[in-house]
C-alpha positions in Angstrom: 72.5 52.1 -139.2 74.7 54.2 -141.5 74.5 57.5 -140.6 74.9 60.4 -143.5 78.0 63.0 -143.1 77.5 65.9 -144.4 80.2 67.7 -146.6 83.8 68.5 -145.7 84.9 72.3 -143.9 86.5 75.0 -146.1 89.5 76.0 -144.9 87.1 79.3 -144.3 84.7 77.6 -142.7 87.9 75.6 -140.7 89.9 79.1 -139.6 85.5 80.3 -138.8 85.4 77.5 -136.3 88.2 78.1 -135.0 88.5 81.5 -133.9 84.6 80.6 -132.0 86.3 77.6 -131.1 89.2 80.5 -129.3 86.4 83.2 -128.6 84.6 80.8 -126.5 87.1 78.6 -124.5 89.5 81.6 -123.4 86.7 84.0 -122.1 86.9 82.2 -118.2 83.3 83.8 -117.7 81.7 81.6 -120.8 83.0 78.9 -120.2 83.2 78.2 -116.8 81.6 75.0 -116.0 79.7 74.6 -118.8 78.7 70.9 -120.0 80.7 69.7 -123.1 77.0 70.0 -125.2 76.5 73.2 -123.9 79.6 74.8 -125.0 79.7 73.3 -128.6 76.1 74.4 -128.7 76.8 77.6 -128.0 79.9 77.5 -130.6 77.2 76.1 -133.4 75.1 79.3 -132.7 78.1 82.1 -132.7 79.1 80.1 -135.8 75.8 80.1 -137.2 75.1 83.6 -136.9 79.2 85.1 -138.2 79.6 82.4 -141.3 79.3 83.5 -144.8 75.0 83.2 -145.6 76.8 81.7 -148.7 78.1 78.1 -147.1 76.6 75.5 -145.6 74.3 75.6 -142.7 76.4 73.5 -139.8 74.2 72.4 -137.1 74.2 69.5 -134.9 72.3 65.9 -135.7 71.9 64.2 -131.8 
């Protein structure tokens, strides 16, 4: 079964995603002992809070 891929991230979306990832991953308390699923869940949540309203909403599709 083929999965549909979402559209590519724009340059601005890439930058925000990188900033959010660094913000979370460099926090010793927030990133300590988290599963990869929980880490990316936090990244997704914060990314969607900070994104510009006109951008496509990004969410996991698992």
